[in-house]
N, C-alpha and C positions, 0 to 999 in steps of 0.2 A: 376176697383177701388176693394182693399178687406177694412176690417177691422174686428176685429177681438174681442170679448168679452175676458175682463181678464185683466194681467198686462197692456196693451198698451191703456186700456178703462178709463180711469179716469174719474170718473162722469158719464159712459156709453156717454161718447157725442161721440166717434168714433161711435158707433153700431146705436145709433139713427140719428145720421147725415145718414150715409148709409140707414136705414131703411125709412126717411123722401125722399131719392133721389128715390128710387125703386119704393117705394109707389108712386111718383110723374110719374116716366115715366115708371113703370108697368113692366114687363119682363115675360119670359118664362124660368122656370127650364129648364136648360142645361146639369146639371151635378152635382151630390153631392160626396165624398170622406166619405167612409165609415170609420165612428167613431172607429170600432173596435182594427184596429190597432193603434191607436194614444192618445188615453186617458186611462188615470188608473182612472177607474169608482170610487174608494174609492175618487179620492182627486175633481173631475168634476164629480158628481154624475148626473145619468138621473133623469127625475121628472114622477110622475104620476100625468097625469089629467082626468077628466070625461069627458064622450062623452055624451049629452043630459042627464045627472045627473045619468046614468047609467054604459056605459061600460067603465073602466079601462084603461088607453093607455098611455107604454110609451114611453118621448119621448128623446132619448138621442140627445146629442152636436153634430152640426149641421154644417157642412161647402158646402155649398149650391152656385153654381152659377147659377146666371139670368141672361139671353140675352136680351137688350132693345133696340129697333129701334129708334131714333132718327131722325124722317125726317128733319126737318132743320139742322142739324148738318152735319159736314162731317164724322163724325165717329161714330157709335152705341157706345153702351155699354155694359159690362160684368161684371156684378156686383156679388160681392161673399161678402156674410153675414156669418160670422165664428166665434168660440171657439178656444182662444189659446190650440194647444192639449199639454198633457203631457210627448209625448214618441213620438223619433223619428223624430224628427225636420227635417232633414235634407232629409227622403225620404216623409215625409208630402208637402214641397216646392216642391220639383221636381214633386210631384201631380198636383200642381199649375200650375208648369212651363208647364208642357204638357199641362192641357187644355187650357193653356193660348197661348201657341203654334196653339193648333188646331183651334183655332179659330180666328187665326189671328190678337193677340192683336198687339199694337206698343208701348204702353205704360201703365204700371204699375202705377197704385197710389196707396196710399196706404193713411187710417186716421189716428189717434193715437189723445190720449190725458192723459197727462205728469201732474202729482201733481206739484205745484212749488209756491214759495214766491211771490204770488201776492195776489192783493185784487180783492173782486168780483167788486167792485164801476166802474172800469178801463175796456173801450174796450177788451175782449179775444183778446191775443194774439196769431197769431198763422204766426208757421214761417215755411217754405219751405225747404225741404232738397234735393238735387239730387246727383247721384254718379258719372253721366258723363259729364263731363268738357262742351259739346257741350251744352246740355238739361239745365246746371246750368246758361250760359251762355244767353242763347234764354228763360228761365223762370224769370232772377233774382234771383234766389235760389241762397243758400251756402249750401259750403260742410260740413256736420256736425263733429266736432270736438270732440263730446262725446267721451269718455270711462270709460268702467265699465259694468254692469249687460245689458243683452240685453234681450227685449220678441221676440216672433216670427215675429212681422214687422221686425226689425233690421234682421233676420236671411233672411226673403225672399228677401229684398232688397240686400243682399250679393250674394243668389243662381239667383238673377237676372242679376247681373254683372259679374258673372259664364259665364253665357248664351248668353252674349251679348244685354240682353231685358233691353233697358231705363226702367228706373222708378225714381219715384220721390215721396216725403212722405208729409204730410202736416200735422203739430202738434199742440194739442191749449195748451194754460195753464191754468190748472186749480187749484183755490186756495184750498192747503191741508187743510182747518181749517173747510171746507164743502166737506170734499173728500166723505163718505157716502150718499151724496144725488145723484141724477142723475141732470147734468147738462143742461140744453137745449140752455143757451145764450154760452155757449164752443160749444157744436154742429151745434148752427145756424153760426156760425164764420168757422167752418170745410166748414159747406155748402158754404161761403161767399166766402171762398178760394177758393172749389172746382170751383167755377160759375168761376171764374180768371183766373184759372187754363187750362180748356178745352173749355173756352169759351160758357156756356151752363146756360141757366136762370133756376133755379127751383123756383115751390111754396112753399115756406118756410113759409106760413103766421101760419099753429100752431106753428112751432116752435118760430115766433115774439111773437104770446101770452104769448106762456109758458116761454121764456126768459124776459118777465116782468113782471109774476108774481113771478118766482123765486126770480130776483132782489129784489122786495116787500119784498117776506117772508124774505129774509135772513138779508136785513134791518132791518125789525123788530125783529128779532133775535139777532142779531149784538146790535142794540139799546137797549136792553136788560139788557147786562150783559158788565157793566164800564170796566172790563179787554179787554173782547174780543173786544169793538169798540176801543178801547186805543191801541190793536194790529194791527187792521184793518188800525188806523189812522197812524202808523208806514209803513204798508206796503205800503199805498197810497205817503207816503212820499218822501221811499224809490224810488218807481216806478219812482215817478214825476223827483227826483234828477239826476236819472241814467239811465230815457228812453231811450235815444240815444245807451247807450253803454251796455244794458240788455245782457244775458247770457241764452236765453231760455229754452237751452239743459240742464242745471244745475236744476238736482235735490235738493230737501233739504234735512234735513239732517233725516233720521229716527226717531232720538228725537228731531226735532223740528216737525214735524209731528202728534208724537205722543201725547207731549206736546199741544200743540195749539188747535187740536181735541180735548182733552178729556176739555179744556174749552169750546169748542162750544158744546159740549153734555153735560155739567153742567149747562151750560145758558139754555138748550132747557126744563132742570127738567125732571122730571119722568114719566110723563104722557106719553112723548113719546116714552117710550121704548117699 
């Protein structure tokens, strides 16, 4: 299972979900991809942190694999927490495939989150995609019809297909008007999708509490601005009207994202800047 910070991680939902799964099942670090060949450090900058308040340590963008034994399950887990690279995506994905083959991986699952025209007040939509016909039929997923810019997740699934390695992808829809805030509700929805996909139970109590608090805070923020409240009500009506015919892989326009998010920032006020 893979999740990447960056373009594929709206509301930090995918990385948060994988982090909680890793924390629940544990695991030992078994491999790491050297960032030197794959990152433009002027675009994805390393960070400095202090150890014991004195020693300065540089932390580079990481892509780390953890192997977790799951005693009650038919399969163990190989969890990769990563950062979308800046350079050489094909070589980067070949490195992932190489680790997967060496570890005997039978199915690659990626987690992703995208910005969408959805209200925060409704259950988070999670859509599953797969490229292999037998996998689509077995899991009840669909074949993606999306055309347009892609992230490393899309490139990784293409690499899996070229190597004959079955792969599936879970995507959560994140309200674009609160895109700047971490979204534990979407992360929780991804975990529930993961449970259904692989037949494992995850202790997600911390995310359940965080999701409830997130929804309460966003409700308060939306209620304080009539324009934002009216906009959210429009989204609710639209979702209720077209629930069965919604296209979860269609992204909103950049103009729509910018306009509505600016409204959200306005209602928060200057004290939150």
